[in-house]
N, C-alpha and C positions, 0 to 999 in steps of 0.2 A: 551620434546619439548613443548613450551608454545603456545597453540592454542588461548589464550585470548589476541591476539594482534589486532590492527586496520589494515585496508587495507593498509594504507600508511606505517605502520611499517613492515608489511609483505613484501612489495615491497623493502623497504630499506634492510631488512635482506637477501632476496634472491639475490638482486643486489650485495650486498657485500659478498655473498657466506657464510654467517654465518649459513644459513639453506638452504636446497635444496627443490625445489618445490615438488619433489617426496616424500621426508620424511614428509613434511608438509601434503601433500595430504593423504599419507598412515595413518598418525596419525589421520587426520580428519575423514577418513572412519572408522577407528577403533573406534573412539569416537562415531560416529553415530551408529555403530552396538551395542555399549555398552549401550547407553542411549535412543535411539529413540523408542525402543519398549514401553517405558513408556510415552514419549512425543508425539509421532506420528506426527512429523512435516513433514516427507517425505512420498510421495506416490510412488516414484520410485527413484532408484539410478543409476548413470552413472557407469556402470561396467568397462568402459575404462578410468576412471579418473586418476588412478595411472599411467597407460601407457602414457596418454597425458602429465602428469606432468614430466615423465621421458624424453619425447621429449623436453620439455621446458629446462630442465637442460642441455641436449646435445647442444641445441642452445646457451645457455649462455656460456658453456665451449668452444665452437668453435668460439665464437665471432660473431655469426650471429645476424642480426637485430631482435629485439624482441619487442613484443607489451608491452604497459604500465602496463598490469596486471601481467605479469610474472607468469602465471599459477595459479593465485588467485582462490581459491574455492568459487564459487558463486552458491546460490540456486535460482531456478526460480519457481515462482507461476505457478501452472499447468493449467493456462488459456492462457499462452504465448507459441507460437509454437516454438519447436526446431525440425528441420527436422529429419525424421526417428526415432523420439521418441514419446512415448505415450503422448497425451495431453487430459486428461480426464475431465477437469473442475470440478473434484470431483463429477462426475455424472455417474450413471450406463448407461446412454444413450450413452456416449462416452467412455465406459470402454476399448474398444480395438481400438480407433481411433489413427492412426499414422499420425503425422503432415507431409504434403508433402513439406513444405518449412520452412525457418527460419523467425521469426519475425525480423523486422529491428533492434531492440535493441540487439537481439541475434547475428545477422550478425556483428554489430559494436563491440560487446564484443569479438567475435571470432577473429576479426581482431586485437584486442589488447591482444590476448593470454590469455583470461580468460578461466577457465575450469568450466563447469557446473556440480556440484557435484550431483545434482538430482532435481526432480520436487517436489514441496512442496504443502501441503494441503491448502484447502480453503473451504469456504461455496460454495455449489453447484452453478456453473455458477456465482460465486462472489456475490450471493444474501444472505446476512446475515452479522452479525457483531460479531459473537462469534466462528465461525468455527464449530459450532454444526450441521450445515446443510450440512456438507460433507456427501456424500453417503458412505464414507469409514470410518466414525467415527470421533469424534472430536480430534483436537490437544489439548494439555494441557499446561497450563501456567507453565514455568520452575520455577517461583518463588514459586508456590504452585500448585501442579498438581490436586488439587480438583477444581481449578478455571479455567475459560475460558481465552484464550490468546487474545481475541478480534478477529475481522475479518473484511472483508472476507480474508485478507492476513495473517491469523493466522499462517500458516505454515512458512511463510517468517519471521515473527517476532520471532517465537520460535527458528527457526534454527540459527538466528543471536544471539539472547539472550543466547542460550545454547552452543554457540561456535561450532556449527556444520558446519559453513561456515564463511567466512569473511564478506560477504555482500549478499544481496538478492534483487531481483526485484519483486515487487508486482503491483497491480493495485488499483486505488483509484477512486471510483465512488461517494461515499458520506462520505468518511473517512476511506476507507478500507485499506489504508497504515498507516494513522495516529492513528486510533483507536487501532490496535494491537501493534503499536510502543509504545503507551502510556501504555497499559496493560502489556507489556513485558519489558519495560525499554530499548528501542532502539530508535535511531533517525529514523523518517519516514517523507519522503518529497513528497508532491504533487506539481508538477511544474505548472507554467502557462499553461493553456489549449493550446495545440499545440506545446509546447516546445519539447516534446518527441513523436516520431512517435508511432501510435497505430497499424500500419500494423503488422499483426500476433498476435494481442491480440484478443481473441475470444470475440465478442462484447456482452455487457450487455446493456449499455445506451450510445450510441456513442457521444451524444452532450456534455457530462460532464465527462466521464471517462478519466483517464490518468494513464500511467505506471509511477511508482516512485520507488526510491531506499529505502531500509532499511539497516542501517549500525550501527556501534557502536559509531561513532563520526560524528560531523558535517563536519569536513574536509573530511572524507571518502565519505560523501554524495556529497560534491562539486566535488570530484574526479570522482565519478560515473557519475555525471551530465555532466562533461566535455566529457565523453566518449560516452554517449547515446543521447545527445540532438542535435537539429538541424533539418534543413529542409529535407524532404523525398519525392521524387516524387511519392512514393506509398501511401502517405497519404496527401491529399489536405488540411487538417486542420493544417498541421505543419507550424510553423513560423520560420523565419530566425533570429537566435540569434547572427549572425555575429561572430561565433566561440568564443563567450564569454568564458573567463577563470574564472570559478567560485572559483577556489582556490586562485587566485591572490588577495591580499589585504584582505583575509578573517579575519585577525586579526585587521581590521581597527577600531573596536569598534563602539559604538553607541552614543558617546557624541553629544549632541545637537539635536538628533533625537526625533521627536514627536511620541509618542505611545498612541493610543487610547485603553482604557479598555472597551470592549464591555459589556455594562450594562446588556443586555438580556442574556448573556452567563454566568453570575455569580449570577443569581437570584434564583428564586424558583426551588427546586429540586436538587440543588447542594449539594454534600456531604461536611460536615464541614471540613474534612481533605483536600479535594481538594481545597476548598475556601481558607483555611489557606496557602496552598502551593502557590496558585496563588498570594495572597497578598504579600507573602514573595518574590516571583519572581519580582513582580512589584517594591517592595522596593529596590531590588538589581539593577534593571534597573535605578531607580532614582539615586542611589548612583554612578552609572557609567556615569551619566551626561545626561541621557535621560529625556525627559519631558513627564510624564505620566498623562493623564487626561481621565475622563470617557466620553464615546460617546454612544449615543443611536442609534441602528438600529432596529426600531420597526417592520420591516418586517421579522426579524429573527423568530418571534413567528409563522409565517406561513410557514417557510422554509421547515420543515419536511414534512408537508402535500403536499406542492408543489413538493418537491423532489420525494416522493413516487408515486405521480400521474404521473409525467413526466417519471421517470425511468421505472415504470410498463408498460407504454404505449410503450416505446422504446423496452423494454424487450419482450413484447408480439409480436412485429414485428420481432425482431432479432431471437427469439427462435422458430418462426413459421417453420424455416427450419428443426427443429428436429422432423420430421414426420416419421422417419425410412425408408424413401425412398431415401433421399439424404445422411443423416448422421444417424448412429444408430448401430444396432446390428443384429444378425442373427435371423430373425423372419419372417416366411413365410407369404405371402399375401393370400395364398389359403384359401378359405372359408369365406373371409371378403369382404364387400363392402367398398368403400373408407373411409368414415367417421368413421365407426366402427373399421377399421384397425388402423387408426391414434389414435383414442381414446385408444385402447388397447395398442398400441406401446408406448404411452406417459405415461403409468402407471409406466414406469421406472423413470420418473422425480419425484423428492422428493417433500415434502409438501410445502416448502417455494417457490420453483420455480413454482409449480402449482398455488399457491395462487396469486403470482405476475402476472403470465400469464393470469389468469382469470380476475384479476383487470385490466390488460393491454388491454384486449379485451373490457371491459365494459366502462372505463372512456372516450375513444375517440369516442365511438359509436354514431350513429345518435340519437339525442334526449338527449344525455348526455354530448357531447363534450363541449358545452358552459358552462355547470354547473361545470364541473370538469377540463378537460384538458386545455381549453383555459384560464380558471381562474388561473390555475397553472402557465401557461406561463406568465400571467400578473404579478403574484407574483414574478416570476423569474426576469422579466424586472424591476419591481419596486425595488427589492432588489439590483439589479445591479446598478441602478441609485443611490440608497441610499449609497451603499458602495463606489461608485466612488466619490460621494460628500464628504464622510468622508476622502477619500485620498487626497482631496484638502487641508485639514487641517493637516492630520497625515501622517507620513511616513510608519507606521506599526500599526497593531492592535494586541491585545493580549487577550487570554482567556485560560481557561483550555482546554485541548484537548477533554477530556471526563468528564462530570459532576459528574461521580461516580467512585468508585474504582472497580477493577475487581470483578465479582461475581461468585458464585459457578456454575459449570456445571449442567445444568438442572433446575436452579433456575427460569429462565425467558423464557425458550424455548416455553412454552404454552401460552405466553402472547405477541403476536406480537406488540401490541401497546406500551407496556412498552419497548420492544426492540427498536422499531422505535425511541422513544423519546431520546434514548442514542445518536442518531446522531445529536442532536440539535446544537452542537458547531462545527461540521465538515462540514455539507452539504453546508453551505454558500459559502465556497471557491470553491466548485464544481459548484454550480448554477451560480456563477459569473465569473468563469474561473481564479480565483486568485491563486497565489502560497501560500502554507501554509506548515508549518513544525511542527512536534511534537518532543520535546526533553525531555529526561528523567530528571526529576527534583527532585523527592522525593520518599521515601519509607514509607508507612504508614501501620502499622499492617502487615508488611511483603509483602505488595502489592504496585506496582509502580503507580506513578502519572506523567503524562506528561503535559508540557505547550506548548500551540500552539501560533505561531506567523504567521500572515497573511500579505502579501504584495500586492502592486498594480501589475497589469499585467506587465510582463517582468521585474519586480523588484526582480527576484529570488535571485540575488546576495546579495541585501540588507537584504533579509530574512535570508540568510545563515550567513551573517556577524553578524546580531543581535543574531541569535541562537548560534553562536560560542562564542560571548561575554558572554551570559548567561550560556552556558555550562561550561565555564572556572571557574565559581563561585561554581560549584556543585561537590561534592565528594560523590559518592554513594557506598554502599556495593556491593560486587560481588554476582551474582545470585547463590543461594545455590544448585548447582547440583553436 
């Protein structure tokens, strides 16, 4: 049985009864057992998945109403709550935490008869961009297991790229869906802020993070977006998308569309192979009738510093609850006073989370707030004004998703500044709330390169149409697993 099919192809095959949901799920689980010991995408597996698929087949045979997913195997980043399942955030602090409720995206997918094949790895509390900061060990890039898969949604990208599921849900705070999508050669989409409910996503930085799908094709991403987007009374930041059908007219093309090439994202520090792929993509867009011109967003050079200042501040607040009194593990309070107990209990948190929590306590503190936090908010506002001005002239913006090729596991782990700078092309979409997508575009030295398209707020459909047009020009080799 071919596991290397798209979500929409899976649905067609199951609907026509060419394959059964049970057989596909059984083969998927068998495949995971065979290869995941090497890749380490999964932190836990759904032991009931095959039984749940069997129920789907019975519903199909009896002519019962069935959801749009038809038992499709989907992996879920382990910071999204599934009721009665472990949700660890790849942290020892939540090693045995069982989620008491479903995230809204989970509820919506359950209603459409999706099956969650398991929870996948991430950088602890989604803080990182290589998956090396998982308390349970790094995931590995299926294109070359010596290399990082990107992060923080590394397990999501690996599971899709290695055919361990048909689609995945990740979260994107500064590129955490698009970065691993680029490194693992999958499609990764960060929607307009508020398009998808964050209820049930364990918070890192509320003001800019979003749940987003990782899939094998742009059409699959549009399909997933149809299922999980829309207003949610449990999340007051959600926006009404009026039940937009993102699959409809997805092949409209991009003739006559104006695309801005972000000058600051193709300059200093970009790998020559990535630059070459980006220029090639721009040339193809020109040939399809788009009008591509360079645009300068000079606030981009301050975006990474602003991003880490704002997110560390929000993380410091959000993670204050992990004091081992409300959430945590079995550790007696006897013999401790309050502060020494919490200090000892938080030793379970990893180095990257600790670093960001310390930073998050410092930058908004009295005497420093004006110098750091408020300045970062000003950069965010200026960047937003600048990008909004650009969208008066351009329909879309383009840049490489990540300015470098995937690098070896361990190569940059001790250099946080070098790691932070890899976010230079992705954080702008988060700081400004814009939709952005990474699509697989090239393979260089056996390692993937992704191209990023950014749209204006609520123009998610146009972003998908442009990504689909570019995707159709690309023919890449299969992942060597």
